[in-house]
N, C-alpha and C positions, 0 to 999 in steps of 0.2 A: 358962378359968383366970384368976383375978384377977391383974392386973398384967402378963400376958404377951399381947402383941398381934402378930398376923401383919403382915408388911409390906403396904403399900397395894397393892390389886389382887388379892392372892392369893385372898381369899374370894369374889371375883367370878368365879373360874374354874369353869366347868361341867366336871365330870370327863369325860374322853374315854371313849367306849364303843366297843369293838372289835366286829368282826363275829362273830356267833354261829357256833359250830362243832358243836353237838349239838342233837338233838331227842329228847325223851323217848319211849322205846319204839321208837326206830328205830336199826338197826345199819347201814343202807345209806345214810347221809346223804351227799348231794352238797353240799359247801360251795362256794358261789359268791358269798361275801359279803365277801371280804377281798383280792381281786385278787392271789391267790397264783398261782405258776406251776404249772399242773396236771402238768407233767412233772418237777417237783422241781428239784434242782440238778444241775450237771454231775457225772458220776461221778468226775471228777478232784478236784472239791471234796470229795466224800465221802471219797475215799481220803486226801486231805491232812488232813482233820479227824481221821480215825481214826489216822493216823500221829502227829499231834500229841499223842495221849493219853499217849505215853511221856515227855513233858516237862512234865507238869502241875505239877511241883514247881518249875519254872523261871519266874522273872519274865519277862514279855515285853519286847521292845525298846520303848523309849519314843518312838522317832521314826517308827515304822511304815515304816522305809526300804524294805524289799523290796516291800511292798504299794504304797506311793506310786510306786515306780519301775515296777511292773507297770501300774498305772493310766496313768502317763505314757506308757509305751511303746505300749499298746493304743490310747489316745486321742490320742496326739501332743501331750501337754501337759508342761509343766515340773513335775517332781516336787516341786520346792521351793515351788511355789505350790499344793500340795495338802495338805489337812488331812483326817484320818480321824476318824470318830466312831462312837458307839454308835447306829447308824442315822443317816440324814441328819437326823433330829429333833434329835440332840445338836448337830450343826453349826448348825442353825437356832437352837437355844437359845443357843449361843455368840454368834451375831450379835446376838440380842436383848439379851443381857447386856452386850455390849461397846458397843453403839451406841444404846441407848434406855434411858430411865428415867423417873422421875416428872416430869410436865409435858410429856413428849414425846408425839407421835402416831405410830401405826403403821398404815399403810393395808393393808387386806385387801379382798377382793371378795365380792360377794353370795353366791356359791355356792362360795367358796374353802375350802380344807382347814381343818378345825376347829381344828387345832393352832395356827394363826397368831394368833388372838385370845388363846388360852391363853398363848402366849409373851409377848405384849404385857402382859397382866395380871400375869404372873409378875414382870416387872421394874418394875411400877408405871406403865407407859405406857398411853395411851388408844388402844384399837383403833378405827379408823374404817372402817366398811364402805361400800364404793362399789358402786353398782348395776352389774350386768352388762347386756348387750344380747343378748337371745335366747340366754342361757346362754353367752355368750362374754365374756371380759374386755374392758371398754370402756376403751381407752387414753386417750381424751379425758376421760372421767369421772374417771379416776385423776389425770391431770395437773391438772384443775380443782380437785381436792380437796386438793392439796398446799398446805401453809401453812409459815410459818417454823418451826413446831414439828414438822414431819414429818421423821422420822429414817430410817424403813424402809418400803419397799413390798414386800410379799410377794405373789408370784404363783406358781401352779403351771401349767406349760406343757409338755406337755398337762395339762389341768386335771382335777382330781378333785373331784366325781363326774361331771362332764359329758362328759369326753373331748374337749372342743373345744380348739382350739389357735390361737395367734396366728401370723401370718405373720412372716417375717423383717423386712419393712418396718414392721410394727406394733411389733415388739420394739425396733427401732432408734429409732422415733419416741418410744416410752416412755422409753428410756434418755436420749435427747436432751432430753426434756421435764422431767427431774428436776433439781433443783439439785445442785451438787456435795456439799452437806451431807447428802444423802439417799441411802441405799443402796437399790439395786434387788436384791432377792433372788429369783433365778430357780430355782425348785424343779423339777428335771427328773427326778423319780422314774420317769416313764414314757417317758423319752427313747428308749429302744431300740425301742419299739413304733411310733415315728413315723419312717417311712422317710426316711433321708438327713439327719436332724436331728442337730446337734452338741450339743444340750442347753444351748446358751447359751454355749459356750466361746469362740466368736468375739466374742460380745458382751463377755465379760470382758476379752478382749485389746484391745478398742477403748475401753472406758470404765473408768476407775479406781474407780468407785463401784458396780460390779456384782459380785455373788457368785453363783456357780452351785453347786447341790447335786445330788448323785446318790445312788442307793441300790443295795445288793445284794439288797434284799428282794423285788424284783419279777421282772424277767426272769431274774436269776441264781438265784432260788429259795432265798435264804438268809434269809428273814424270821425264822426261829427263832434266828438267830445275832445279829441286830441289828448291821449294819455299813453305814456310809454314808461319804460323803466330800464335800468342798467344794473349789472352785477359785476363786481370786481373785488380785488383785495381792499381791505379797510383803508389802507393808506391812499389808494387811488380815489375811493369814494369820498374820503375826507377832503381831498383837493377839489373834486367836482362840486361838492356841497358848498364850498366857499364861493362858487360862481353862481349858484342857483338862487333865484329870487325867492324870498321866504314864503310868499303866497302864490307860487306859480300854478298850483292846482286848487280848484274850488272844492267846496264841500260836495257839490253835486257830482263833479267829476270823480272824486275819490269814492263816494258811495256807490256810484254805478259800476266803477271798475272793481271794487271789492266784491260786489254781488256777482259780477260777470265771471271773475276768476274762480269763485267758489262754486259756481254752477258747472261742475265738471261733466255732468251728464249731457247738458246742452252742447258743450264744447266737443265732446266725443261724438255726438250725433252729427254735428257739422263736419267734423273731420271724416267720418265714415261716408257721408253722402258726397263730399268733395272727391274722395278717392274713387268712389264708384263711377261718378259722372266724368271725372278726369280720364279714367281708363277708357270709358266708352268713347268720349270725344277723340282721344288720341287714336284709337283704332279706326274711327271714322275718317279722320284726316289722312292717315296712312293709306287706307283703302282708296281714297280719292287721288292718291299720288302726291299729297302735300307732306313734305318732311316735317317731322316733329320729334324733338328730343324727349326722353323720359323726364317728366316734370315732377318735382317734389313740393310744389306750391299749389296755389289755388288759381292757376292760370296755365295756359299752354302757349307756346311760341310756334305759330304756324309759319313755315318757311316756303315761299313760292319760288317759281323759276326765275323771276326777275322783279325789280322794284315796280315796274309798270304793272305786272300782274297783281302784285300785292295791293297797289293803289286802286286798281280796277275792282278787286274783290272788296276792298274797303268801301268803295263807292256803291257797290251792289248791296252791301249790308246796310249802309246808311239809307239807301232808297227803301229798304224794308224796315226802317225804324230801329236799326241795331247799331250801337256805337261800340267799336273795339278800339285798340290802340295801335296806331302806326308807330313804329319804333326806329325810324331812320336816325333820330337824334342819339340813339344808343349804338350807332354803327351797324344797324340791321335794316337797311332800306328795303329788303325783299321780304320782310316778315311782318306779321300782325300778332300782337299779344291779345289773347282772348281770355277774359275772366271766366272761371267755371261758375255758371249760374245755377238756378234750380233746374229740375228736370225739364219743365216746359221751356225755359230759356235756352237750355242746351240743345234741345231738339229744334227749336226755332232757328238758332244760328247755324246749326249743321245743315238744315234743309236749304237755307239760302246759299251756303257755300257749295253744297252739292249741285244745286241748279247752276251756279256760276261756273263751276268746273265743267259741267256738261256742255254749257254754251261755249266754253273755251275750246273743248275738244271738237265741237261741231264747226267752229270757225276755222280750226286748223285743217 
């Protein structure tokens, strides 16, 4: 339209594509493409959501007080340093809006979450992609790429779609290596699947320029409600809250999220089952000759000999009614990301891949 122009960077955004959920002609589709919890959400969360239906005419609280207090109690954090958003994506968006703009640089990594460069472009900043090493975030490479224009470094840890993870020592070295004028944003969406990991909370307490984000979409099984949160120094949270819409979360969202995070027994059960089946699937893939890094998330990255073989395996899975994720857009054209499902789902997907690899060996 003549005379109307979008802000710089917006038209450089490639639209995000979510995991498929349907296959034509199939009713028995097994969706393993979006890293969803195969056990759903806590029954307590479902009950809380249903109970909230009686108050749909009421505006929600603008301060998210009960939910922030619940998060603080469960994780041992100061509720006043917590912000809640429409998924952790919204909190990440607040960070980009508040701390980057035209002329600034935002660092992401080679196989990092595709939302990070989108957020940079949305505020007119320049996304800088730093190479990883064997599908792991390279701390030295990030530090070496920092300039006087670098305002934000985005990392996911555990990482998506690789499932790899930095050690505590590497995280500390990264935080220490960044200037005070640059925020380190630690996206911990898969924290609960990494045994004993605090998601970056201790890093936030040690460094004033670190922001941690978490989500209710993965282990808590509330992806359909879109709820996330962030933790940082009060000064940072104060800035982010000035960008947040006052009614960004509904009563039903907050009630379900509070019930979900308080049901620590359900969360622990999901984490235990995920770890057991992840270990079994990883062993199966390696025995078939399919490379697979140790994953600390609720998915595995299966690496094939070629992009053609990965696509052929994906086709075989789709023929069997199973949807996984091709990750060529993440710079991994020879790989498939496979969500850890329940036991029946895991055995079903492994059986199809085993038959596919047997056919490949027979054809050779």
